[in-house]
C-alpha angles and dihedrals in degrees: 000000000000120000115255115247114237116252114260114255115269113239117234113248115261093227129042129202119237089254091055091048089049090053092052092049094036092235134120124272089245091055089048090050090051091052091052095044092049091051094240089117115038114232141152130231116230116200124339102286101083093270104159129182131189121205113234092236091054090052090051090050090051091051092048090049090049090056090051092048091048093049091049092050091050092055092055121076114248115268091224124033114230118258107254090220090060093055093067118186092356092068092045092049094047093045090057088059092060 
């Protein structure tokens, strides 16, 4: 009996729906829609009934940019120091180390 050839890899779709983008980012469809409408995430509107699509490469660019923004924000000191009362047991435990 001849060995079965493996199935060829399935190519990822070029365009994703807002629901699919939301799944990738683990956010709601409405949050995804807000990202597209604000221009933070590049998308295109198909037809006239709020049918939006996001190209896979644009989603990857958005994710890469989010990493850069996050890294930049972590290198800057916070503008407002946290309220010690909001830190709960963490602040009490860390103050005993001082």
